[in-house]
ROSESE-321329 format. One line per 4 residues: number of its first residue (from 1); for each residue x, y, z of C-alpha. Coordinates in nm, 4 decimals. Example, Ala and Ser with C-alpha at 12.3 -4.5 7.8 and 13.67 -1.06 7.14 Angstrom:
<drenros>
1> 1.2300 -0.4500 0.7800  1.3670 -0.1060 0.7140;
</drenros>
This chain:
<drenros>
1> 9.1027 3.9630 0.6302  9.3854 4.0906 0.4114  9.7122 4.1739 0.5865  9.8184 4.5316 0.4873;
5> 10.1641 4.6117 0.3864  10.4029 4.7114 0.6604  10.4293 5.0903 0.6771  10.7513 5.2371 0.5385;
9> 10.7805 5.5413 0.7641  10.8193 5.5286 1.1412  10.7758 5.8107 1.3872  11.1097 5.9898 1.4356;
13> 11.0397 5.9802 1.8080  10.8248 5.6744 1.8797  10.7743 5.7737 2.2417  10.4087 5.8015 2.3441;
17> 10.4276 5.7214 2.7121  10.1790 5.9059 2.9362  10.4552 5.9517 3.1998  10.7375 6.0074 3.1887;
21> 10.6322 6.1767 2.8660  10.8339 6.2547 2.5560  11.1072 6.5108 2.5991  11.0632 6.8458 2.4199;
25> 11.1661 6.8441 2.0519  11.5365 6.8801 2.0034  11.6264 6.7749 2.3549  11.9591 6.6192 2.4304;
29> 12.1672 6.5729 2.7460  12.3439 6.8962 2.6466  12.0408 7.0752 2.7917  12.1712 6.9780 3.1352;
33> 12.5267 7.1083 3.0910  12.4600 7.4093 3.3131  12.3184 7.1979 3.5939  12.4737 7.2499 3.9423;
37> 12.5766 6.8824 3.9655  12.7616 6.8164 4.2907  12.6494 7.1413 4.4450  12.4163 7.1896 4.7430;
41> 12.0590 7.2996 4.6778  12.1083 7.5207 4.9819  12.3939 7.7128 4.8196  12.3179 8.0598 4.6882;
45> 12.3427 7.9286 4.3342  12.1231 7.6312 4.4125  11.8549 7.8419 4.5738  11.8641 8.0785 4.2787;
49> 11.7987 7.8027 4.0334  11.5051 7.6694 4.2441  11.3650 8.0188 4.2815  11.3966 8.0674 3.9052;
53> 11.1943 7.7474 3.8528  10.9170 7.8923 4.0690  10.9294 8.2327 3.8976  10.9281 8.0877 3.5419;
57> 10.6294 7.8672 3.6428  10.4389 8.1702 3.7564  10.5154 8.3485 3.4308  10.4408 8.0737 3.1734;
61> 10.1259 7.9485 3.3520  10.0058 8.3041 3.4149  9.9497 8.2272 3.7830  9.7609 8.5187 3.9401;
65> 9.9120 8.7509 4.2045  9.8618 8.6245 4.5532  9.8899 8.2627 4.4577  10.2085 8.0822 4.5880;
69> 10.4081 7.8023 4.4245  10.6112 7.5280 4.5877  10.8440 7.2548 4.4575  10.7654 6.9323 4.6434;
73> 10.8820 6.5735 4.6585  10.7119 6.2718 4.5112  10.5882 6.3978 4.1751  10.2208 6.4932 4.1436;
77> 10.1211 6.2157 4.3829  10.3394 6.3657 4.6507  10.2132 6.7169 4.5902  9.8456 6.6164 4.6044;
81> 9.8964 6.4010 4.9160  10.0866 6.6925 5.0842  9.7867 6.9171 5.0053  9.5388 6.6620 5.1464;
85> 9.7377 6.5964 5.4645  9.7976 6.9644 5.5426  9.4702 7.1275 5.4381  9.1835 6.8799 5.4836;
89> 8.9910 6.8219 5.8056  8.8549 7.1788 5.8543  8.5193 7.0937 5.6963  8.3384 6.8216 5.5015;
93> 8.4877 6.6841 5.1881  8.3459 6.5864 4.8496  8.5635 6.3712 4.6257  8.4853 6.3260 4.2568;
97> 8.6712 6.0421 4.0763  8.6538 5.8884 3.7356  9.0061 5.7552 3.6842  9.2713 5.5646 3.8816;
101> 9.4294 5.8462 4.0808  9.1019 6.0158 4.1690  9.0047 5.6830 4.3283  9.3334 5.6875 4.5182;
105> 9.2549 6.0266 4.6604  8.9076 5.9019 4.7540  9.0477 5.5940 4.9248  9.3057 5.7924 5.1176;
109> 9.0542 6.0474 5.2339  8.8397 5.7647 5.3720  9.0954 5.5100 5.4966  9.4136 5.7125 5.5763;
113> 9.2847 6.0463 5.6922  8.9602 5.8850 5.8011  8.7520 6.1852 5.7276  8.4087 6.1179 5.8677;
117> 8.2162 6.3895 5.6882  8.3027 6.2531 5.3428  8.0914 6.2274 5.0273  8.2180 6.0349 4.7261;
121> 8.1105 6.0493 4.3620  8.2580 5.7918 4.1375  8.1971 5.7135 3.7695  8.2950 5.4148 3.5560;
125> 8.5845 5.4331 3.3029  8.4931 5.6716 3.0264  8.2467 5.8919 3.2092  8.2321 6.1882 3.4481;
129> 8.0321 6.1779 3.7754  7.7551 6.4298 3.8207  7.9592 6.7366 3.8979  7.6458 6.9379 3.9673;
133> 7.6275 6.7566 4.3037  7.9387 6.9335 4.4346  7.8799 7.1368 4.7493  8.1218 7.4289 4.7563;
137> 8.0618 7.4972 5.1215  8.2717 7.1797 5.1524  8.6199 7.1022 5.0232  8.5980 6.9504 4.6755;
141> 8.8671 6.7209 4.5304  8.8855 6.6249 4.1619  9.1159 6.5523 3.8692  9.1153 6.8017 3.5858;
145> 9.2315 6.5569 3.3246  9.2222 6.1849 3.3825  9.5451 6.0485 3.2407  9.4371 5.6879 3.2915;
149> 9.1022 5.7153 3.1196  9.1290 6.0079 2.8808  8.8400 6.1857 3.0494  8.8655 6.5547 3.1502;
153> 8.6359 6.8250 3.2836  8.5377 7.0401 2.9808  8.5802 7.3578 3.1779  8.5560 7.5166 3.5248;
157> 8.2005 7.6411 3.4745  8.0629 7.3890 3.7287  8.2797 7.5365 4.0127  8.1226 7.8099 4.2236;
161> 8.3017 8.1474 4.2083  8.1709 8.2294 4.5554  8.2631 7.9333 4.7828  8.3595 7.8773 5.1410;
165> 8.5326 7.5414 5.0860  8.8565 7.4847 4.8933  8.8883 7.3187 4.5497  9.1715 7.0678 4.5161;
169> 9.2668 6.9996 4.1560  9.5033 6.7305 4.0386  9.5956 6.8870 3.7018  9.9108 6.6916 3.6208;
173> 9.8178 6.5883 3.2652  9.6093 6.8992 3.1866  9.8335 7.1839 3.2962  10.0357 7.3471 3.0039;
177> 9.7899 7.1775 2.7582  9.4441 7.3066 2.8684  9.3057 7.6407 2.9824  9.2663 7.6283 3.3573;
181> 9.0764 7.9054 3.5351  9.2889 7.9703 3.8415  9.0037 8.1767 3.9977  8.8103 7.8539 4.0432;
185> 9.1058 7.6567 4.1861  9.2529 7.6828 4.5358  9.5012 7.3967 4.5231  9.6531 7.2823 4.1913;
189> 9.9184 7.0117 4.1604  10.1210 6.8675 3.8797  10.4518 6.7026 3.7990  10.7377 6.7932 3.5710;
193> 10.7548 6.4509 3.4070  10.3995 6.4712 3.2614  10.3364 6.8353 3.2003  10.6418 6.9145 2.9910;
197> 10.8240 6.5867 2.9569  11.0811 6.6796 3.2142  11.2417 6.4493 3.4635  11.0466 6.2715 3.7349;
201> 11.0227 6.2688 4.1148  10.9309 6.6376 4.1661  10.5853 6.7873 4.2075  10.4422 7.1375 4.2043;
205> 10.1780 7.2874 4.4209  10.0027 7.6200 4.3580  9.7935 7.7609 4.6352  9.5342 8.0419 4.6264;
209> 9.5192 8.3134 4.8965  9.2246 8.1194 5.0453  9.4286 7.7955 5.0587  9.7162 7.9869 5.2158;
213> 9.4774 8.1237 5.4837  9.3685 7.7663 5.5591  9.7338 7.6582 5.5932  9.7890 7.9484 5.8330;
217> 9.4829 7.8819 6.0497  9.4197 7.5096 6.0387  9.6055 7.2312 6.2075  9.4917 6.8843 6.1096;
221> 9.3949 6.6301 6.3757  9.6317 6.3690 6.2342  10.0140 6.3699 6.2555  10.1842 6.4990 5.9433;
225> 10.5085 6.3280 5.8360  10.8113 6.5508 5.7985  10.8215 6.4943 5.4215  10.4667 6.6293 5.3946;
229> 10.4954 6.9150 5.6480  10.4351 7.2754 5.5275  10.4224 7.4176 5.8835  10.6291 7.4153 6.1939;
233> 10.5993 7.5604 6.5461  10.6463 7.9077 6.4027  10.3677 7.8678 6.1455  10.3707 7.8313 5.7662;
237> 10.7218 7.7585 5.6303  10.7138 8.0575 5.4006  11.0470 7.9792 5.2333  10.8955 7.6670 5.0777;
241> 10.7178 7.9092 4.8408  11.0463 8.0708 4.7465  11.2028 7.7576 4.6076  11.3379 7.6149 4.9342;
245> 11.2469 7.2463 4.9309  11.1324 7.0143 5.2113  11.3919 6.7541 5.1122  11.6930 6.7391 4.8729;
249> 11.5868 6.7924 4.5095  11.7828 6.6879 4.2026  11.9471 6.9873 4.0538  11.9850 6.7905 3.7313;
253> 11.6043 6.7661 3.7225  11.5667 7.1339 3.8094  11.7830 7.2183 3.5126  11.5769 6.9924 3.2887;
257> 11.2537 7.1602 3.4047  11.4022 7.5009 3.3395  11.5002 7.3869 2.9909  11.1410 7.2746 2.9242;
261> 11.0000 7.6024 3.0412  11.2525 7.7936 2.8213  11.1364 7.5843 2.5273  10.7769 7.6683 2.6045;
265> 10.8552 8.0413 2.6155  11.0440 8.0205 2.2867  10.7552 7.8612 2.0961  10.4960 8.1155 2.2172;
269> 10.4054 8.0299 2.5708  10.0791 7.8787 2.7012  9.8728 7.9535 2.4002  10.1215 7.7671 2.1791;
273> 10.1474 7.4591 2.3984  9.7672 7.4362 2.4242  9.7397 7.4659 2.0488  10.0020 7.1881 2.0034;
277> 9.8091 6.9489 2.2242  9.4748 7.0276 2.0621  9.6304 6.9683 1.7136  9.7924 6.6456 1.8199;
281> 9.4789 6.5086 1.9742  9.2812 6.5935 1.6657  9.5071 6.3791 1.4524  9.4304 6.0776 1.6674;
285> 9.0611 6.1404 1.7190  9.0034 6.1910 1.3474  9.1772 5.8580 1.2892  8.9574 5.6883 1.5470;
289> 8.6489 5.8295 1.3787  8.7353 5.6507 1.0575  8.8726 5.3345 1.2165  8.6080 5.0589 1.2767;
293> 8.8196 4.8618 1.5256  8.8855 5.1473 1.7721  8.6679 5.3827 1.9719  8.7432 5.6450 2.2363;
297> 8.7125 5.5367 2.5995  8.5632 5.8803 2.6869  8.1972 5.8537 2.5934  8.1129 6.2314 2.5747;
301> 8.3191 6.4124 2.3061  8.3230 6.7283 2.5300  8.5180 6.5378 2.7902  8.7828 6.3809 2.5687;
305> 9.1361 6.4568 2.6763  9.3761 6.6371 2.4444  9.6842 6.4857 2.6084  9.6037 6.1247 2.7065;
309> 9.3967 5.9843 2.4205  9.2584 5.6510 2.5483  9.0855 5.4070 2.3198  8.9287 5.0644 2.3516;
313> 8.9127 4.7771 2.1108  8.5780 4.7800 1.9224  8.5775 4.4253 1.7886  8.2878 4.1968 1.8692;
317> 8.4849 3.8946 1.7519  8.7550 3.9539 2.0090  8.5024 4.0282 2.2869  8.3221 3.7046 2.2125;
321> 8.6353 3.5026 2.2903  8.6100 3.5854 2.6627  8.6966 3.8401 2.9286  9.0661 3.8198 2.8836;
325> 9.0719 3.8267 2.5017  9.0775 4.2059 2.4469  9.3720 4.2448 2.6802  9.5632 3.9551 2.5166;
329> 9.4890 4.1028 2.1724  9.6217 4.4426 2.2743  9.9332 4.2916 2.4326  10.0139 4.1251 2.1051;
333> 9.9689 4.4574 1.9182  10.2010 4.6314 2.1650  10.4637 4.3691 2.1337  10.4604 4.3978 1.7546;
337> 10.4892 4.7805 1.7698  10.7819 4.7614 2.0123  10.9606 4.4926 1.8159  10.9361 4.7123 1.5086;
341> 11.0435 5.0119 1.7150  10.7460 5.1983 1.5810  10.5845 5.2901 1.9116  10.6639 5.2424 2.2773;
345> 10.4552 5.2528 2.5957  10.1117 5.2669 2.4440  9.9328 5.0249 2.6793  9.6277 5.1343 2.8772;
349> 9.6885 5.1820 3.2491  9.6635 4.8666 3.4559  9.3132 4.7886 3.5731  9.1459 5.0175 3.3182;
353> 8.9589 4.8941 3.0126  9.2143 4.7168 2.7782  9.3137 4.9358 2.4933  9.5719 5.1943 2.3915;
357> 9.6715 5.5167 2.5656  9.8510 5.7634 2.3320  10.0153 6.0756 2.4828  9.9373 6.3669 2.2579;
361> 10.0712 6.6401 2.4881  10.2663 6.9450 2.4011  10.6101 6.7823 2.3645  10.4925 6.5294 2.1025;
365> 10.5375 6.6248 1.7323  10.2296 6.6029 1.5114  10.4128 6.4319 1.2379  10.5130 6.1513 1.4746;
369> 10.1386 6.0841 1.5457  10.0653 6.0922 1.1707  10.3347 5.8279 1.1151  10.2153 5.6206 1.4113;
373> 9.8609 5.5599 1.2902  9.9323 5.3316 0.9927  10.1388 5.1186 1.2273  9.8413 5.0793 1.4645;
377> 9.6305 4.9658 1.1652  9.9053 4.7228 1.0569  9.9457 4.5812 1.4096  9.5756 4.5271 1.4475;
381> 9.5430 4.3543 1.1178  9.8507 4.1387 1.1831  9.7192 4.0159 1.5205  9.3649 3.9734 1.3783;
385> 9.4862 3.7461 1.0963  9.7175 3.5565 1.3441  9.4362 3.4875 1.5923  9.1932 3.3955 1.3170;
389> 9.4402 3.1329 1.1881  9.4430 2.9717 1.5360;
</drenros>
């Protein structure tokens, strides 16, 4: 195999992590100069900034009237767990999983909340389970877009419009990049650090009127820790849906999220950010289609993510060297790319099929992906020649 010449052009921003994701184009720390550093989040000004974050979220995501929005601790993980701990237990539960976090929700429903009327539907990496088996008289939990496998639901057509159970959707790597039909979703969660490349540790929860009714009328049989609690002796803590937080938020992070939302508004809102992610993903998938050593982890093209493009090594020679060979090969590629400062944080999620995971979400620039791809070919060829020599 002939070693190709090293590419001359590097991505201007070689940041392709799937979380925390790349900051919005043009970002600098100056974006935070208006932050209420050193001020209380309970001050009038602090509450106003938090409420603005809620109101801007409603506007840019086009959240329907009657739905409520809360800022919660613990990123998307915290937001989804808070939803589970507060709202589950009223009826049977179906959990659909096909990526790492979906399996965590499945495990927690079974082993932490110990829900006895539990059905689980799991699929191997790269595939969706049979969504037609969902029973919407029960609560249904699923991930909209699997960050760790690059597999998403193609749409919400499989969800019943008339349902008595609630739908719980972990949408952290799909929101702002994919069209989500809120009429089919009762609980939606995401994090700032994935959706718009903002800072970490804060999660968002959006509840439908039906989910709010559940919160008002249902008390779970398990104790709910204070950090997860959305109710008290007086009922639902309504101010949580006005920007008042359960614990102390970072007002620096709040300012960064507001900056990301303002950028989104300035470029044309939700339609523009969806188009950016679609265009970015197309660059990578078109390259995969003409690259013999790579193939998408997502088997069905209709389920391929436009934000977390996951690919596996398609090289029979490497596979033949043993179970750990593909992972070792990819680690050498990643080390080369980082040494050259051509790409950072491209590795597949731990425990998933060894390969690459390239974030193509809304804050990534298309040209950076165009400039990345020759470096992937160069790194592959370099490692291939090196391993062949040994």
